[in-house]
Phi, psi and omega in degrees: 000127182291144179282134176293143176289131176282141182253132180240130173262112180266101179268093190218120180295333181273116179299324180295315180293318179297323177298315179296314179298316179300318179295312181298311181287325178299320177294339179262009174094012179264150173261119185247130176245140184252147172217139184254352180227164175298316180304309181297319180298313181293323177298316178295318181296328179284330187257344182226163178260133177233152179266343181200141171252134178243120187246144170277187180261339184209142181230162180293339182245023177150193183247163179294328179296316176300314181297316180302314180297320180292320177294324178299320178291318184289312181221081186298337183273346184278125180295150179234131177242122173274135170231096199230153172277346178285104192249006177284154179301324180295327177294315178299316180297321178296318179297314180293321178294330179284347177124007180289149177273331181205161183218116176245153180247147177270147346272356189304321187262016183305322184277359177262358184300307183298314180300318181292315178298316177301316183293331179280319191259333185267127180293144176275131178264143175297151182304322181299326180286338181267356180089357179279147177286136178283143178276139179291000000 
């Protein structure tokens, strides 16, 4: 049975960054939809189903913390990943307190995006199901 493609909403004001994220995640089998404002992100979240929201730190119409809180109310079960230039520990703590599942910083963590998204979205199979011998 074919695996359904997981959908990621990349709420990122920079078209270049969203393009890069779309390319990276697309090569790993994800369907990525882009939004550049909080308004656009919330409209998409209300009208379509996503498996993950990926947020920047600042938008022309508000902040990522505000957006994260609104998404938590709208779809509390959908994981949220921050990919932000705000790199202080207090920024990470605010994002996680607002409801984020994970927090990566730009540009340092760019190569961790796929691994992080995989760890959030892909179920872990027991070793016996993968054919590997279990270790005693």
